N, C-alpha and C positions, 0 to 999 in steps of 0.2 A: 504494500500500500504506500502511495506517495504521501510524504509528510506535508502538512499545511505549510504555506509559504513563510509564515512567521514563526514556525516552530523553533523554540529555544530562545526567542527574543523576549525581553521584559519591558513593559511600557507603563508610564505614568501619565494619566489624563487628568488635567485640572478641570474643575467644574464638571466632574464626571458622573454626577448623580442624576442628571436630567438633560433633556434636550439634545443638542449636538454632542455634548460630552458623553452622555450615556450611550447614544447610538454608536459613537466611535469606539467606546470601550467594549461594547458587545461585539462589534465587527472585528476588532483586534483579537478578541478571544476566539471568535469563529475561525479566524485565520491561523490560530495556533499559539498566539502570544499569551504570556502570563501578564495580567493587567491589574494595576492598582488605580483606584479613583480617589483623587484628592478633592474634597468638597467641604465647605463650611457648614453645610446642612446636615452632615453626618454627626451622630452623637458620640461615637467612640474615637479615641485618639490613637489607639493601637490598631494596626491593620487587622480587619476581620472580614470574612467572606459574606457576600449577600447584599450587594448594592442593588437597590430596586428589585429585589427578589431573585437576582441572578447570582447564584452561588459561585460562579467562576470568577467574579470580580471582587477583589479585595478593596475595602473602603477604609480610608484613613482621613480623619478630620483635619482640615487645615484651612487657613484664610490667607489668600495671596496678598492681602493688604498688610500682613504682619510678617516681618522677616523671620522672627524667631519661630513662629508657627509653621512657616513654609519649610524652614531648614529641618525642624523636628519631624514634620510629616514626610519630607522627601527622604530623610535618613531612614525612617521607619519603613517606608515602602521599599527602598533599596535593600535593606536587610531582609525583609520578608520575601522578596523575589530573588535574592541572590545577586543583585546588581540591576542596572537600568541601561537599556539600549535606545529606547524611544521616549521622547517627551512631547506630549501634545499640550501646548499652552492654549487652553480653550476658555478658561474662566473669564467672564467679562460681564459688564452691565451696560444698559442703554441709557439714552437721554434724549429728550425732545426739546425743541425750541430753536430760535435764532441765536445769533451771537449775543444778543442783548437780554435774553430771557433767563439765563441761569447765573446765579451769583458765583463769586470766586470759589466759595466752598464746594459747590457742586462740580465746577471744573476740576478742582483739585481731587475730589473723590473719584470721579470717573477716570481721570488719568492715573490715579493711584492704583486702581484695580486693572484697568485695561492695558496700561503700558508698564508701569512699575511692577505690576504683578508678574508679567512675563520676565522682567529683569530678575526679580527675586527668585522665582522658581528655576529659571535657567541657571542662575548663579549657584543655587543649591545642588542642582543635578549635574552640572558640568564635570565634576571629578569622576562620576560614574560613567558618563558618556565618553570621557577620554580613555577609559579602560575598555570600551566596547569596540569590537571590530566592525560593527554595523550601526553606528550611531546616527540618529536622525532626530531633528526637532521640527515640529509643524506648529505654526501659530495660526490661530483663527483670526483672520482679518475681516474685511467686508468690502462689498462693492462701493460702500460709502467712502472708502479711502481715496478713490479715484474718480468717482462720479458725483456731481453736485446734487444732493437731495434736499428738498425743502424741509425745514424744521428739524434738521439734524446737525447743526453746526458743531456742537460739543462732541457728539458721538463720532462724526466724520473726522474731526481733528484728532481724536484719540486713535482711530483706526488708520488714519494717515501716518501717524507715528508708528503704529505696529508694522505697517508696510515698510517704512524706512528702516526700522529696527531689524526687520527680517533680512533685508539686504546687507546691512552692516554686520549682523551676526554671521551670515553666510560667508562674507569676506574674511572675518576674523578667524573662523574655525575650520575653514576648508582644509587647511594644511594639517589639521589634527584629525582629519577623517570624519568630521561631523558635518552632515548636511543640514541646511536650514532652509525651509520653505514655508509658505503660508497658503491657506485657502481663502478665497474671497467670496463668500456667499451673497446672494441677494436676500430677499425677505424670506426667512425660514419659518415654518409653522412650528414654533417652539412655545413653551409656557410663557416666556417673556412677551412674545408677540400676542399671545392670547390675552394676557393682562392688559396690554396696550389697547387691543381692540375692545375689551370689556369696558375700558374707561372712556371710549369715544362716545360722542353724542348719538351716533347711529352706527353701532358695531357692524351691521350687515353692509352698509354702504362703505365703511372704511375698509372692510375685508375685500370688497369688490374692487376698490381703488388700488389696493396693494396687489391684488392679482393682475389687474389690468396693466400696471406699469412694467410687468415682466412679460417679455414677448411670448413666452410659453402660455401665458394666461392663467397661471396658478402659482401658489407659493411653493418654495423649495421644501422638500422633505428632509428632516434631519439625517435620515439614512443616506441620502444622496451626498450630503456634505461629508458624512462619515466615510463613504467610499473614496472620496478624493483624498481625505486625510490619510487613510490607511494605505492608499497607493503611494503617496509621497513618503510615508514612513517606511515602506517596505523595500526589499531588494530590487524590485522591478524598476524603481526610480533611482538606482544607484548613481546615475550620471546627472541627476537633477538636483541643483541647489541654487539658491537665490532666485526662486521662481514663485510667482503668485498664480494659483490655479483657480480660475473663476468657476463658481457653481451658482450662477445667478439667472438661469433661464434666458440668457442672451441679453440681460439688462445693460451690461457695460458696453457692448459692441454693436448691437443691432439698432437700426433706426427704421422701423417698419412704417409703412403708410397705412393709416386707419381708414 
């Protein structure tokens, strides 16, 4: 029997208890990887199996906004799995509004999680990746990094920083054998988007508008983003680094006539 393509690899997924992170963790496990999910919503600090009912996934509580928490969680995950080969920097939060709508404190909070969170987690995991013969980092970016979207100034700025950080990290670590890429989803049908829609004056109309702005006419499924992440993390992408892979239903590049 042929072994799964990620057999023997160990992965850490931040924000792994729901949405894109959970879909990615499950697919990594399907492909043979041993997987730990770092998430602040988990109640236990020591790695324990059973994230979202999936006994294949080890869960460890950690907050990417806290350096000590991240270092403790990353060390615990690496010890439980016997090392780390793959890091998926997926944890993040959203924000609405123009450049004038959010106070300095909210700008700081979003950047602290979306950008500095990647810095903290990567910094904690780098010693383990340097010891791996197949090291890969995949960051969750967004189409908002390169396409101007209304009412998304703060979120877009943070994801633009993620895109630039991905390229810089790829340049810094390529000589160490560590590949760094990112995925740039469009609007994904995640719990956060669900909460955003629930808060709208007309949730049905807002959902229809989000679907319509993607050329495929629907929201992206978390599993579709997960497939892109797992590809970039795996051996099939061994010559791919410093790349952003769009999973946006054609949103970034297509200009269709209606």
